[in-house]
N, C-alpha and C positions, 0 to 999 in steps of 0.2 A: 876462354871467350864466355863473356857473360850474357846472358839474354835479360833484358829489361821486364820481358813478361813472359810467360808460358808459351811453349807451342800452341796448346789448346786454347788459352785465352785469348792469343793473337788472332786464331781462327775466328772464334766467337765475336770478337771485337769488330774484323772485316767483314763479317757477315756470310763467312764460307762455310763455317760450322765444320764439326768434327765430320759428317758425311761428305762435306767437300773435300774435306782432306783427302779423303781415300778416291774421291773421285777424278782430282787434279794432281796426282802425285809429281806429274810433269812439270806443273808450275810452283811447287812449293820451296824448294831448298834455297834458289837464288833469293826468290819475291820474299822470303823469310827474314833471308839475312839483310836485304835492304831495310825492311820496314821495322824490324825488331833489334838487329844488334847493333849497339851503339860502341863507338871508341874504337872501332877496329879499322885497318886500311883496307881499302880496295883490293890491294893484292892477297891480304889474307882473305877477305869474302871469296876471292875467285878460288884460292885455293882450297876453301870449304865447299866451295860448289864442286870442285872436281872431285873431292871425297864423298861428297853426298849423290852426284849424278852415276860415280861408277857404281856405287851399292845398288842404287835405285834400277840401274840398268840391269845388274845381275839378278836383283829379284823380278825381275819384269819377265824373265824368260830367254830364250837364246838371243845372244848378241848380235845386232844388225850390224853386219859390216858388207852392204850390199848395195846400197844406193847412193853412196858418197856424201850422207847425211855430215851434219856437224854433231858429235856425240854431245856435247856440251849444251845444245840448245841455244835460246837467245839470251844475252846478256842481262846480266840483273837490273841494267838501268834501260833496257829493252821492257822487262817484265813491267818494270814499274810505269814505264810510258804506257804501255797496253793498259794495265790495270785502271790508270789516273783517265782514259777514255772511255770506261766501261758505258757512261750513259750516252755515247755517241752512236751505239750501235742502232739506234733508229733514224740516222740523219740519212739524207743522201747528199753527194758532193762536200763531204767535210772540209773545212778549211786546211785540215792536215794535208789534204793532198797538194795543194801547191806549196806548202812549206815542205815538204818532203821533196818536192820538184827542186826548189831551191838550195836544200841544204844537198843534194846529191849533185847539182851543178858546181855547187863549190867545192864537193869532195874531188870532182875528177877534174876541174878547172875550164869548165864552158860556160857559156851563156845559159840561162833558165830556158830560153827558146830553143836549146839544142837539146833538152830532154824532156824524153815521155816516159811517165812512169805507168806501168804494166801488171797484168796479173801474173807475176812470173816471168822470167825471160823466154819460156815456152809460148807466151802470147806473142812476143816479138817475132819469135820464128813462123807462128801461124800467120800474121798479119803480112809478113813479108811474101808467103807463099801465095796468098791470096791477093796481095797487091802485085806480084811480079809474074807467080806460076801459071794462072789460068789460061785456058785455050792454046794448051800446047807450051807455053813459056817454056825456055831450056834452062835449067838449073844445072850447075856442075859444083861437085862436092867432094872432098877425098872420101875415102872407105877403108875399116870403118870409123866411125865418128858419130857425134850426138846426134840420134836420128831423128829427132822431130821435125826438121825442116825437110830434109828427103822425103819422110812419111806422109807430111801435110801435102808435099807437091805431088807425090802420087797420086793421094785423092781426088786432086785435081786436074789430073791428066796432065801434068806438066811432064816435059821430056827431063828425066832426072838421070845424069850423067855421072856414076860412083865411079870415082878414081881411085884405085888400089894404093895403098900406102908404100912408101918405098923399103928396102931392107931394114933400114933403121926405125922403120915406123913412124917416120916423119911423111908430112904430107908431100907427094911426089909433085912438086910444084911444075916440073917440066911437061909431065903427062898431063896435068890438070889445064896448063896453058893451051895446050895441043887441042884441047876439047873445046875452048872458048873461042867463040865466032862473033859475027856481027848479030846472028839470032839468038845469043846468051841472055838471058834477062837479069840471071842472079849467080854470082860464084860465093860459096859458103867455106869460110875458114874458121877453123875451132881450133884456138891457140891459148893454154895448152890444151892439146886433143883429149877426148875421153871416146874410147875407153883406154887408150893405150898410155895415158898421163904425160906423153911426151911435150916437148918444147921444139918449134923448129927455129932455125938459126933467124937470128932476129933482122939481120941486114937482108938476106935473100927471101924472107917472107915480106919485109916491108917493101921491097922493089917489085915483088910479085904483086902484091897489094894495089900500090901506086900504079903500076902498069897498068893493070886490068880495070884500075877504077878509070880510066882512059875510054874503055871500051864499053864497060857494063857498069851495076850495082853491085858492090862487094860488103857483106855481113862477116863481121869479125866477132866470133862468140869469144868473149873473155870471162867465162863463168868462174874459172879456177884462178885467176888473174893474182889474188891476195896470196896464193899460198905458194908463187914461184920464189925461188931463192936466187937464180941466175942472174948476175950482176948486170948483164948486157940486154937483158929483158924490158920492153917498152911497150906500154899500151899503143893502140892505134888511134887515140883519141886526137893526138895533135895533126892526125891528117884530116880526120873533121873538121878542125877549126881551120885548115886549108882551103876549105871549101870544097874537097873531093866527095864524090857520090858514094860514101862509105858509112856502114853504120854499124857501131859498136854495140853488142849487147853484154848486159851484166846482170847479176841477180843479186838477191837478198837471202837465196837458200843456202849457201855455202858457209863461208866464214861467219855471217850473221846468224845464221840457224833458224832460218825463218821458212823451210822449206814449205811446210803445211799453211802458211798464211798467205803465199804466191804473192811476192812483190818482186816486179823485176825493172831494168831501165833499158832505154834504148838512146843512144847518144849518135845524133844525125842534125844534118842542116835542114831549117825549119820546112822546108818544102819537102823534103822526104819523109818528116814526121807527120806532116798533115797528110800525104798520102796513105801512111799509114793509119794513121787515126781512124781513117775512113772505115776501117776494117775491125777497128776493137770492138769486142763483143760486152762488155760490161767495165766496172770499176773496181779496182782492187778495196780490200775490206778494210775497213778503219782501223781495225786493231792493227793488221799488217802494216798499215802505213805508218802508226804511231811507233809501232815496235823498230820500224827501219830507219824512221828519223832518230830515234835515241841510239840505235846502234851505230849509224854509219858516224856519229861525233864520239861514240866510245871507244877512242882508240887505244886505252889501255886492254879492253877486252880484247880487240883484234889482236894486239901483241901478244896477249895471253893465249889467243887460238893456234897464232902462228907457231909459237914457241912447242906447245903440246904436239900440234901436229908434226912438227919436225922431229920431235922425239920418238914419236910412234911409228913416222915413216922411216926413221933408221932403223929401227929396231926390226923391222920388217925386213928391210932391204938387207943389212946384216946377216938376219938369219938365212936368208934364201940365198945369198953368195955364199956362205959357209957350207950351204948344202948343196951348191954347184949348180943351183938354178939360173939361168938365164932371166934377168930383170930390164925392165926399161928403166931409162932415168927419171923419175917421177920428179915433176915439178907441181903436183896436185895432193891432195887430199885422199889419194887412192894410189894403188900398186898395182902393177901389171905384170906377171911373171909367167914362166914355161912351166906347167905342171906336167907335162909329158903324159898324160892320159884324159880322157875327155873331161870337161867342166861338171859336168853331171854327176860324175863319180867323186870328185873331190867336194863338192857341195854336201853329198849326200852323207861324206864321211866328216866332214864339219860340222853339220848339222847335228851327227850322234854326237859331237863334243861339245855341243852347246854355241855354235856360232852360224850365222848366215851370211853365205857369201856371194859373190856377183854373179850373173849368168854367163853364159857363153856369147860370143860377139864374132859369128863367123866372118872370115874364114880361120879366125884364129880359136878353133875349138877346143883347143888342149892348152889354152891360155887362160889365166886366173886374173880377175880384177877384185880385190879386196881393199874396201873401203879401210880408213884408218880410224880406230876409236881411241879411248882413251889411252894413257901410256900403259895403265895397269892392266887395261884389257889386250892391248898388243903384246904384253908381256907373256901372257895366256895363252894367245893365240900361238904365238912364237914356239911354245912348249909343245904344244901338239901339232905343230907341222909336221915331224917327222911320221907321225901316225897317220897322217890324212895323205900323204906325198908317199 
């Protein structure tokens, strides 16, 4: 693979400089490939990205397998989009905001007026808590699940009902239904669920959402939508299009690798989005908007990340089952398994071996959540499993 100019000269030409190369190591591998390397396929570029990222992450210190991050970061095309927008950092309300809204609407198959672009999907949940949870509004949610909505609701003195998962780690739909009444303002569903990585039965969950949408507003968190391999899995976006009071949240943090740039999406009827918009506290940053817009159109990168995630996930699940450990059927970019000892003990042992893993999620305090790194990282993690369990 030949370079048309040297790495040092490229850094000078682009104005980053040698000091910049040390300050911004996370930006360089794929960005250099897209701007410097000529005559290579995009597939080979992504393979080079995998090698560069794995090397860089190993040099940076303990490997982060704790926050369900995309270890590869943003796509090369997203990096190019970000860098091309550099001069727009001084702008309010950049045109890319409307462009991204249209790109995402096309991506999920809804009219543009059914999309709200937010500062990460956490802002979707925050605005929902503000819009529906104030003054004692009743919120029903599974537990454990992604904690932001219940937490936001609690700070607003909402009546938050946390319904324990069933013995398969699924939403207990019958128990949740029993908690929903005329005073319920919001029902939260997370599918696949975090931290358990599990996917509810599609038809059962769909029936639950449709039935309860006739009684109240339902939010379906689909942050891990892109990692699901189950053939019968469907987004709930079609129920939004049917006019139901349902909100679907998505994020650019996971498969698109933009967690630090904070871009998320709400899909809902325009009247519901208008209600949420009243509680939005600010605008997504211009770099995140450009990166997300490019990444949504980079289907080759999305396919690459899905495959690498499958490889790493399969390595970890296979090793855990070989060791006789209980493990949930992961449909995400993380794995949830029974460690048989306090999570804090496993965390300390893993850190001593160079890996940072997830915290405890009560009441499952002896179950571990481990995010999927690059395949090479997962091979290394699997090798140390016997010594930390």
